[in-house]
N, C-alpha and C positions, 0 to 999 in steps of 0.2 A: 155810409162812411161813419166812423166812430173816432172820437178824440182820444188819443193815446198819450199817456204820461210817460215820457222818456227821461229816465234819470241818467244823465251823462256823468260818468265816474272817471276820475283821473288821479294821478299822483302829482303832488306839488313839488316845489324845488327845495324844500327844507332838507338840511343835512344834520346828522348822518342818517336820519331816517325820514323818508318822505311820508307825508300825511295823505290820507284819502280826502278828496274833495268831490263834491257833486252838486249839480243843479238840474232843474227840471225844464224840459221843453215840451210843449203841447203840439202834436201834429195829427192830421187826419189820415186814416188808413182804412181800407176796406176790411182788413183782417190784421192779425198780429204781424207787425212789420218784419221783413227780412233785413239782414245786415246791409245789403247793397241798396236798400231804400232809405237808409238813414243819412241825413245831411251832416257835413262837417259843421262845427259850431265854434264861435269865438268866445274868449273869456279874458278877463283882466289879469294878465300875468304879473303885474306889479303888486298885486295883493297876495300872490302865492310864491314870491321869490323866484319868479321865472321870467321877469322882464322889468325894465325901468319904466317909471311913470311917463317919461317923454316918448316912449315907444312901447306901449304896454300890451299890444294885441298878441295873443297866442291862439292856436287853433286846436280843436279836439277832433281827432279822427276815430270814428267808431271801429272797433276791431272784434267785438263780440257782443251778442245780445241775449238776454235771459228774461223769462217771464218774472214779474214781480207780483206775487199773489197778495201782498199786503195792500195793493191799490187796485181799484177798478181800472181795467185797461192799462195796467202798469208794465213797464219794461225797465230792466237794468242794462245800461249800455256802457261796457268797458271801453275806454278810449286811450289812444296814444296822444301825447302832446307834440304838436308840430309847430314849426316856425310860421310866421304870417303868410308865407307863400303856400302853405298847406301841403308841401311836398317834402321839405327838409325836416328830419326829426329834430326836436328840441334837444339841447345837451342833456336835459334831465330825463330823456326818453330812454330808459334802460331796456325796454322791450325791444326796441329797434336794433339792439346790439346782439340779439340771440341769433345764432346760426339757424337757418331754416333746415329742418331735418324731420321729415314725416315719420321716420323710423325711430326717432328718439322718444323714449317714454320716461316720464317723471312721476314720482309719488312723493308728496310732501306731508310730513307729520307735524302739524301746527299745534304747539303747546302754548298755553296762555293762562293768566290768572284773572279771575273775577275779583274786582276791588270795590269796596264800599267804605266810606268814611276814612279813606286814606290807608286802608289795610286789606289784606286778602279776605275775601268773604268767609266768615266763620272764625276768623282769628279774634281772640279777646282784645278788648281795648288796650290792655297792658300785657306785655309778654307774648307767649306763644301757646298754641294748643299742644297736644301730645306730639312727640317727635314723629317724623315721617315714618311711614310703614303701613298703618291701617287704612290710609286714604286711597292708595293706588287700586283702581278698579273696584272701589268700595261701594257698599250699599248701606243705607241706614242714616237716620237723622244726625247722629253724633259724628258721622264721617263726612256727609255731603250737605247737611242742612236741609232747608225746605224750599229754597229758591233756585239753587244752581241747576239741579236736574231739569227743572221746568224750563230754564233758559236754554240749556244745551239741546233738549229735545225739540223745543220750538225752532231753534236755529237749524237743527238737522232737517226738519220738515220744510223750512223756507228754502234751504239749499236744494233739496230733492225736487221741490216744486219748480225751482228755477232751472232744473235740468243739469245742475252741477254734479259732477261725478264724485260725490261724497262717499268715502269708503267706510267710515265708522267713527265712533266717539268712545272715549273712556275718561273716567276720573284719573287724575295723575297723582304723583307721590306726595304732594303737599296739599293741605286743605285749601280749597278754593282754586286749585289748579286743574285744568282740563285739557283735552286734546281732541282735535279732529284731523282726519286724513283725506287728502284729495289726490286722485290719480288722473292722469291724462295722457293720451297718445298724441305725439307731435311735440315739437320742441317748446311751444308756447302755451298750449292749452291748459296744462295743470297750473302754471303760474297765473294765467288769467283768472282761473277759477278760485285760486287761493285768495287773490285780492278781492274778488267779489264776495267770497265767503267771509272774509274779514269785515268787509263793509256791512254785510247783513248782520253779523254778530254785534258790531259796534252800534249800529242803528237800533237793533232789537233791544239792547241793554238800556237805551235811553228811557224807556217806559218803566223800567225797574229801578231807576236811580242808581245804576251800577255802571262802573267803567270797566273796560277791558285793558289789562296791563300786559303788554307784549315784551317788556324788558326781560333780558335773558337771566338776570339774577336780582330780582326785586327784594328777595329776603336774604340777608347776609347770614353766614354761619353754616351749620350742618344741614342744609336743605338743597335738594337738586335744583338746578336752574331750569330754564325753559329753552328747549331746542326747537328746530324745525328740520329734522333729519330729512335728507334728500336721497330718495331711492331712484336710481337711474339705470337705464340700459339703452343700447342702440341695436339696430338690426344685426350688426356683425357680432356684438357681444352676446346677443340672444341665440343666434343661429350657428355661429362658428366658435367664437371664443378661443379657448386653448390656453395652456399654462404660459407659454412664451409671450403671447399677446397680453395676457393679464398682468404678468410681471413687468412688462414694458409700460403698461398703463399705470400701474402703481408707482413705478419709477418717475413717470411724468408728473403724477399728482404730488409726489414728494418734492420734485424739482420746482414746481410752481406753488408750493405751500403758501408762501407769503401772499401771492396774488389771490389765492382762494380765501385766506383769512381776511384780506382787505375788504371783501364783499360779502362775507358770511354773517354780518351783523355787528353793530357796535358793542363795545364793552365785553367782548367775548373772552377777554383775559380773566374776567370775574367768574366765568362759567367753565372754561377749558383749563382746569387746574390739575388734571390727572386723577381727580376724585369724582365721586358721584357719576360714575359711568361715562367719563370723558378721558380723552388723552390731553396732555399738556399742550398749550397753544403753540409752543415753539418746537414741537416734535410731530413727526408724521409716522403713523404705523397702520398696519392692517392685520386682521386676523379672523379666522373662522369663528363665527358666533361670538366675537369679542366686542362687547359693548364699551370696553375701555379703550378701544382702538379708534383711530381717526376714521378708518373705513372698515365697516363690518362686512365680512364675506359670509353670506348665508350658506348653510350646509347644502342646500339645493344647488348652489353654484359649483361646488367642488365634487358633487356626487358623481361617482364613476370616473373621477379624474377628468371631467369634461371641461371644467372652468368656463362655464357658460351660464348666462342668465342675467341677473341684476345685482347691483352692489348698493350699499347704503353708506353715504357720506354723513357721518354723525356730527360734523363740526358746525354746520349752519345753525344759527340761533333763531329764536322766536321772533326777533325784530328784523331778520334778514329780508331783503327784497328778493322774492323768488325769481324775478326776471334776471337780476344780476347773478344769482346763484346758478340758474340754468345756463346763462351765457358763459360763465367761467368754466363750468364743468364741460360743456361742449367744446370750448376753445382748447382746453387741455386734451380732451380726447382726440381732437383734430391733429394734434402734434404727433400722434402715434400712428404710423402707417400700418394698415392691416396687411398681414402676410399675403 
Protein backbone atom coordinates (compact mmCIF):
# COMPACT_ATOMS: atom_id res chain seq x y z
CA UNK A 1 0.00 0.00 0.00
CA UNK A 2 1.16 3.54 -0.74
CA UNK A 3 -0.10 6.85 0.52
CA UNK A 4 -1.59 8.96 -2.30
CA UNK A 5 -2.05 12.70 -2.20
CA UNK A 6 -5.50 13.38 -3.63
CA UNK A 7 -6.05 17.03 -4.55
CA UNK A 8 -9.83 17.52 -4.56
CA UNK A 9 -10.70 20.45 -6.86
CA UNK A 10 -14.05 22.23 -7.10
CA UNK A 11 -15.74 25.49 -8.09
CA UNK A 12 -16.91 27.84 -5.36
CA UNK A 13 -20.07 29.96 -5.20
CA UNK A 14 -18.64 33.34 -6.16
CA UNK A 15 -20.35 35.22 -8.97
CA UNK A 16 -20.19 36.15 -11.76
CA UNK A 17 -17.08 33.95 -11.99
CA UNK A 18 -16.51 30.92 -9.76
CA UNK A 19 -13.05 30.42 -8.30
CA UNK A 20 -11.12 27.17 -8.22
CA UNK A 21 -10.70 25.71 -4.74
CA UNK A 22 -8.74 22.64 -3.65
CA UNK A 23 -7.57 20.67 -0.65
CA UNK A 24 -5.55 17.50 -0.17
CA UNK A 25 -6.70 14.19 1.25
CA UNK A 26 -4.27 11.33 1.99
CA UNK A 27 -5.48 7.80 1.29
CA UNK A 28 -3.85 4.36 1.01
CA UNK A 29 -4.07 2.48 -2.31
CA UNK A 30 -2.23 -0.47 -3.86
CA UNK A 31 -1.83 1.48 -7.11
CA UNK A 32 -3.01 4.70 -8.73
CA UNK A 33 -6.67 4.90 -7.68
CA UNK A 34 -9.62 4.60 -10.01
CA UNK A 35 -12.50 7.05 -9.89
CA UNK A 36 -14.89 4.61 -8.22
CA UNK A 37 -12.41 4.10 -5.38
CA UNK A 38 -12.47 7.75 -4.34
CA UNK A 39 -14.63 8.74 -1.39
CA UNK A 40 -16.88 11.77 -1.22
CA UNK A 41 -15.49 14.46 1.05
CA UNK A 42 -17.01 17.36 2.95
CA UNK A 43 -15.96 21.01 3.16
CA UNK A 44 -17.04 24.26 4.78
CA UNK A 45 -19.39 25.88 2.30
CA UNK A 46 -19.72 28.99 4.45
CA UNK A 47 -16.16 29.91 3.47
CA UNK A 48 -16.84 29.55 -0.26
CA UNK A 49 -20.24 31.30 -0.52
CA UNK A 50 -21.99 27.96 -0.86
CA UNK A 51 -23.63 27.67 2.55
CA UNK A 52 -24.43 29.58 5.72
CA UNK A 53 -22.40 29.15 8.88
CA UNK A 54 -25.34 27.64 10.78
CA UNK A 55 -25.56 24.84 8.18
CA UNK A 56 -22.20 24.87 6.46
CA UNK A 57 -21.58 21.32 5.24
CA UNK A 58 -21.25 20.67 1.50
CA UNK A 59 -20.01 17.51 -0.20
CA UNK A 60 -17.44 16.91 -2.95
CA UNK A 61 -18.29 14.17 -5.45
CA UNK A 62 -15.28 13.03 -7.54
CA UNK A 63 -16.07 13.00 -11.27
CA UNK A 64 -12.62 12.72 -12.88
CA UNK A 65 -9.09 11.82 -11.76
CA UNK A 66 -5.72 12.70 -13.31
CA UNK A 67 -2.09 11.97 -12.35
CA UNK A 68 -0.27 14.91 -10.76
CA UNK A 69 3.40 14.54 -11.61
CA UNK A 70 4.40 17.52 -9.46
CA UNK A 71 3.85 15.36 -6.35
CA UNK A 72 4.99 11.88 -5.43
CA UNK A 73 1.89 9.67 -5.62
CA UNK A 74 -0.17 12.72 -6.55
CA UNK A 75 -3.61 12.86 -8.14
CA UNK A 76 -5.88 15.69 -9.27
CA UNK A 77 -9.54 14.97 -8.52
CA UNK A 78 -12.15 17.14 -10.23
CA UNK A 79 -15.33 17.26 -8.18
CA UNK A 80 -18.94 18.35 -8.33
CA UNK A 81 -20.39 20.14 -5.30
CA UNK A 82 -23.34 18.34 -3.75
CA UNK A 83 -25.77 19.14 -0.96
CA UNK A 84 -25.18 17.46 2.44
CA UNK A 85 -27.20 14.40 1.35
CA UNK A 86 -24.48 13.67 -1.22
CA UNK A 87 -27.12 13.11 -3.91
CA UNK A 88 -28.65 16.49 -4.74
CA UNK A 89 -26.48 18.81 -6.86
CA UNK A 90 -25.68 22.11 -5.18
CA UNK A 91 -27.23 25.17 -6.91
CA UNK A 92 -23.69 26.22 -7.93
CA UNK A 93 -23.05 22.85 -9.59
CA UNK A 94 -23.16 23.87 -13.26
CA UNK A 95 -21.70 20.55 -14.40
CA UNK A 96 -24.87 18.78 -13.29
CA UNK A 97 -26.92 20.86 -15.76
CA UNK A 98 -25.16 19.46 -18.85
CA UNK A 99 -27.23 17.05 -20.92
CA UNK A 100 -25.57 13.63 -21.08
CA UNK A 101 -24.57 12.99 -24.67
CA UNK A 102 -21.69 10.65 -25.47
CA UNK A 103 -21.82 11.85 -29.07
CA UNK A 104 -21.28 15.50 -28.22
CA UNK A 105 -17.74 16.73 -28.87
CA UNK A 106 -16.34 20.03 -27.60
CA UNK A 107 -13.09 21.86 -28.21
CA UNK A 108 -12.33 24.97 -26.14
CA UNK A 109 -9.71 27.57 -27.10
CA UNK A 110 -8.65 29.16 -23.81
CA UNK A 111 -6.98 32.56 -24.10
CA UNK A 112 -5.42 34.30 -21.09
CA UNK A 113 -2.87 36.89 -20.04
CA UNK A 114 0.16 36.37 -17.82
CA UNK A 115 0.32 39.28 -15.36
CA UNK A 116 3.12 40.62 -13.20
CA UNK A 117 3.19 43.81 -11.10
CA UNK A 118 -0.36 44.63 -12.14
CA UNK A 119 0.20 44.58 -15.91
CA UNK A 120 0.58 42.05 -18.73
CA UNK A 121 3.94 40.31 -18.73
CA UNK A 122 6.30 42.30 -20.94
CA UNK A 123 4.33 45.55 -20.81
CA UNK A 124 6.39 48.59 -19.73
CA UNK A 125 5.66 50.18 -16.35
CA UNK A 126 4.05 53.14 -18.14
CA UNK A 127 2.20 53.01 -21.43
CA UNK A 128 2.14 50.16 -23.89
CA UNK A 129 4.53 48.06 -25.97
CA UNK A 130 4.37 48.22 -29.77
CA UNK A 131 0.82 47.80 -31.11
CA UNK A 132 -0.54 44.29 -31.55
CA UNK A 133 0.58 42.47 -34.65
CA UNK A 134 4.07 41.07 -34.05
CA UNK A 135 3.10 38.99 -31.00
CA UNK A 136 0.65 36.48 -32.48
CA UNK A 137 2.41 33.09 -32.86
CA UNK A 138 5.64 35.02 -32.38
CA UNK A 139 9.15 33.98 -31.47
CA UNK A 140 12.00 36.02 -30.02
CA UNK A 141 12.74 37.85 -26.78
CA UNK A 142 11.29 41.20 -27.91
CA UNK A 143 7.97 39.50 -28.65
CA UNK A 144 7.56 36.90 -25.90
CA UNK A 145 10.22 37.73 -23.30
CA UNK A 146 12.19 35.20 -21.30
CA UNK A 147 9.65 33.65 -18.90
CA UNK A 148 6.36 33.22 -20.75
CA UNK A 149 7.41 30.40 -23.05
CA UNK A 150 8.98 28.55 -20.14
CA UNK A 151 5.65 28.72 -18.30
CA UNK A 152 3.46 27.65 -21.20
CA UNK A 153 5.78 24.78 -22.13
CA UNK A 154 5.88 23.55 -18.53
CA UNK A 155 2.10 23.85 -18.35
CA UNK A 156 1.76 21.85 -21.56
CA UNK A 157 3.89 19.04 -20.13
CA UNK A 158 1.90 18.99 -16.87
CA UNK A 159 -1.35 18.68 -18.83
CA UNK A 160 -0.01 15.90 -21.04
CA UNK A 161 1.39 14.07 -18.01
CA UNK A 162 -2.08 14.28 -16.45
CA UNK A 163 -3.66 12.71 -19.52
CA UNK A 164 -5.51 15.88 -20.46
CA UNK A 165 -6.31 15.98 -24.17
CA UNK A 166 -4.34 19.16 -24.77
CA UNK A 167 -4.42 20.05 -28.47
CA UNK A 168 -1.83 22.84 -28.64
CA UNK A 169 -0.53 26.26 -27.58
CA UNK A 170 0.34 29.55 -29.21
CA UNK A 171 1.25 33.12 -28.36
CA UNK A 172 -1.68 35.46 -28.96
CA UNK A 173 -2.10 38.93 -30.46
CA UNK A 174 -1.11 40.97 -27.39
CA UNK A 175 2.16 40.80 -25.54
CA UNK A 176 1.80 38.50 -22.55
CA UNK A 177 -1.30 36.83 -24.03
CA UNK A 178 -1.35 33.09 -24.76
CA UNK A 179 -3.77 30.32 -25.67
CA UNK A 180 -4.19 26.60 -25.12
CA UNK A 181 -6.75 24.26 -26.65
CA UNK A 182 -8.57 21.31 -25.08
CA UNK A 183 -10.70 18.75 -26.94
CA UNK A 184 -12.93 16.05 -25.51
CA UNK A 185 -15.48 13.50 -26.68
CA UNK A 186 -18.59 13.42 -24.51
CA UNK A 187 -20.62 16.34 -23.24
CA UNK A 188 -18.57 16.94 -20.05
CA UNK A 189 -15.03 15.70 -20.71
CA UNK A 190 -13.56 18.80 -22.38
CA UNK A 191 -15.09 21.10 -19.75
CA UNK A 192 -13.62 18.97 -16.93
CA UNK A 193 -10.21 19.17 -18.54
CA UNK A 194 -10.37 22.93 -19.14
CA UNK A 195 -10.95 23.47 -15.42
CA UNK A 196 -8.10 21.14 -14.45
CA UNK A 197 -5.81 22.78 -17.03
CA UNK A 198 -6.71 26.20 -15.59
CA UNK A 199 -5.92 24.88 -12.11
CA UNK A 200 -2.54 23.57 -13.22
CA UNK A 201 -1.66 26.87 -14.92
CA UNK A 202 -2.63 29.02 -11.94
CA UNK A 203 -0.77 26.76 -9.50
CA UNK A 204 2.30 26.60 -11.75
CA UNK A 205 2.52 30.40 -11.94
CA UNK A 206 2.78 30.67 -8.15
CA UNK A 207 6.47 29.79 -8.23
CA UNK A 208 7.16 32.43 -10.89
CA UNK A 209 5.44 35.23 -8.97
CA UNK A 210 2.99 35.61 -11.87
CA UNK A 211 -0.81 35.70 -11.97
CA UNK A 212 -3.11 34.43 -14.69
CA UNK A 213 -5.63 37.03 -15.89
CA UNK A 214 -8.70 35.47 -17.48
CA UNK A 215 -10.71 38.69 -17.82
CA UNK A 216 -12.00 39.07 -21.36
CA UNK A 217 -10.78 42.65 -21.85
CA UNK A 218 -8.07 43.53 -19.33
CA UNK A 219 -6.49 46.08 -21.68
CA UNK A 220 -8.77 48.81 -22.93
CA UNK A 221 -8.34 50.32 -26.37
CA UNK A 222 -7.16 48.85 -29.64
CA UNK A 223 -6.25 45.40 -28.35
CA UNK A 224 -7.99 42.08 -28.88
CA UNK A 225 -9.80 40.70 -25.88
CA UNK A 226 -9.50 37.14 -24.62
CA UNK A 227 -11.98 34.53 -25.75
CA UNK A 228 -12.70 30.87 -25.20
CA UNK A 229 -14.12 29.87 -28.57
CA UNK A 230 -16.29 26.76 -28.30
CA UNK A 231 -16.03 24.27 -31.14
CA UNK A 232 -18.86 21.76 -30.99
CA UNK A 233 -20.55 18.93 -32.84
CA UNK A 234 -22.99 16.12 -32.22
CA UNK A 235 -23.26 12.70 -33.82
CA UNK A 236 -26.06 13.94 -36.08
CA UNK A 237 -24.18 17.10 -37.05
CA UNK A 238 -21.09 15.08 -37.96
CA UNK A 239 -22.74 12.13 -39.70
CA UNK A 240 -25.87 13.64 -41.28
CA UNK A 241 -26.09 17.41 -41.07
CA UNK A 242 -27.63 19.00 -44.13
CA UNK A 243 -28.41 22.57 -45.08
CA UNK A 244 -31.97 22.57 -43.74
CA UNK A 245 -30.89 21.23 -40.35
CA UNK A 246 -27.97 23.67 -40.16
CA UNK A 247 -30.20 26.66 -40.95
CA UNK A 248 -32.73 25.55 -38.33
CA UNK A 249 -29.90 25.19 -35.82
CA UNK A 250 -28.61 28.69 -36.53
CA UNK A 251 -32.15 30.07 -36.22
CA UNK A 252 -32.36 28.48 -32.75
CA UNK A 253 -29.00 29.96 -31.77
CA UNK A 254 -30.27 33.36 -32.85
CA UNK A 255 -33.54 32.90 -30.96
CA UNK A 256 -31.69 31.98 -27.76
CA UNK A 257 -28.98 34.60 -28.18
CA UNK A 258 -29.62 36.25 -24.80
CA UNK A 259 -29.51 32.94 -22.94
CA UNK A 260 -26.15 32.15 -24.54
CA UNK A 261 -24.65 35.56 -23.78
CA UNK A 262 -25.82 35.25 -20.16
CA UNK A 263 -23.49 32.28 -19.57
CA UNK A 264 -20.67 33.11 -21.98
CA UNK A 265 -18.65 35.08 -19.43
CA UNK A 266 -19.00 38.44 -17.65
CA UNK A 267 -18.17 41.83 -19.19
CA UNK A 268 -18.52 40.39 -22.68
CA UNK A 269 -19.89 43.73 -23.87
CA UNK A 270 -16.33 45.02 -23.56
CA UNK A 271 -15.09 42.31 -25.93
CA UNK A 272 -18.01 41.72 -28.32
CA UNK A 273 -17.98 45.12 -30.00
CA UNK A 274 -17.98 44.18 -33.67
CA UNK A 275 -14.25 44.92 -33.78
CA UNK A 276 -11.19 42.75 -33.20
CA UNK A 277 -12.64 39.62 -34.82
CA UNK A 278 -15.97 39.75 -32.94
CA UNK A 279 -19.63 40.29 -33.69
CA UNK A 280 -21.53 42.87 -31.61
CA UNK A 281 -23.01 41.43 -28.43
CA UNK A 282 -26.57 42.37 -29.45
CA UNK A 283 -26.41 40.66 -32.84
CA UNK A 284 -26.23 37.07 -34.03
CA UNK A 285 -24.63 36.07 -37.31
CA UNK A 286 -22.85 33.17 -38.94
CA UNK A 287 -20.57 32.91 -41.93
CA UNK A 288 -18.12 30.64 -43.67
CA UNK A 289 -14.59 31.31 -42.34
CA UNK A 290 -15.91 34.58 -40.84
CA UNK A 291 -14.10 35.41 -37.61
CA UNK A 292 -16.27 38.48 -37.25
CA UNK A 293 -19.41 36.36 -36.97
CA UNK A 294 -21.01 34.93 -33.85
CA UNK A 295 -20.59 31.43 -35.28
CA UNK A 296 -17.78 30.64 -37.71
CA UNK A 297 -18.63 27.92 -40.22
CA UNK A 298 -15.48 26.06 -41.34
CA UNK A 299 -14.89 25.50 -45.05
CA UNK A 300 -14.84 21.78 -44.28
CA UNK A 301 -18.42 22.02 -43.01
CA UNK A 302 -19.87 23.26 -46.29
CA UNK A 303 -17.54 21.26 -48.54
CA UNK A 304 -19.48 19.53 -51.32
CA UNK A 305 -22.62 21.20 -49.95
CA UNK A 306 -22.70 18.61 -47.13
CA UNK A 307 -23.23 21.02 -44.21
CA UNK A 308 -21.72 18.42 -41.93
CA UNK A 309 -19.00 18.52 -39.25
CA UNK A 310 -18.34 20.98 -36.44
CA UNK A 311 -19.10 24.66 -35.79
CA UNK A 312 -17.30 27.33 -33.78
CA UNK A 313 -19.20 29.63 -31.43
CA UNK A 314 -16.85 32.59 -31.04
CA UNK A 315 -18.84 34.44 -28.38
CA UNK A 316 -17.74 32.66 -25.16
CA UNK A 317 -15.06 34.64 -23.38
CA UNK A 318 -11.98 33.63 -21.46
CA UNK A 319 -13.68 33.85 -18.05
CA UNK A 320 -16.62 31.71 -19.11
CA UNK A 321 -17.48 28.52 -17.25
CA UNK A 322 -17.10 25.71 -19.81
CA UNK A 323 -19.74 23.70 -17.94
CA UNK A 324 -22.34 26.45 -18.42
CA UNK A 325 -21.25 26.99 -22.03
CA UNK A 326 -21.53 23.30 -22.94
CA UNK A 327 -24.85 23.09 -21.12
CA UNK A 328 -26.38 26.03 -23.01
CA UNK A 329 -25.13 24.88 -26.43
CA UNK A 330 -26.58 21.40 -25.96
CA UNK A 331 -29.89 22.77 -24.66
CA UNK A 332 -30.24 24.91 -27.78
CA UNK A 333 -29.33 22.01 -30.06
CA UNK A 334 -31.98 19.90 -28.31
CA UNK A 335 -34.69 22.34 -29.42
CA UNK A 336 -34.02 21.49 -33.07
CA UNK A 337 -35.50 18.13 -34.11
CA UNK A 338 -33.37 16.07 -36.44
CA UNK A 339 -35.16 15.40 -39.74
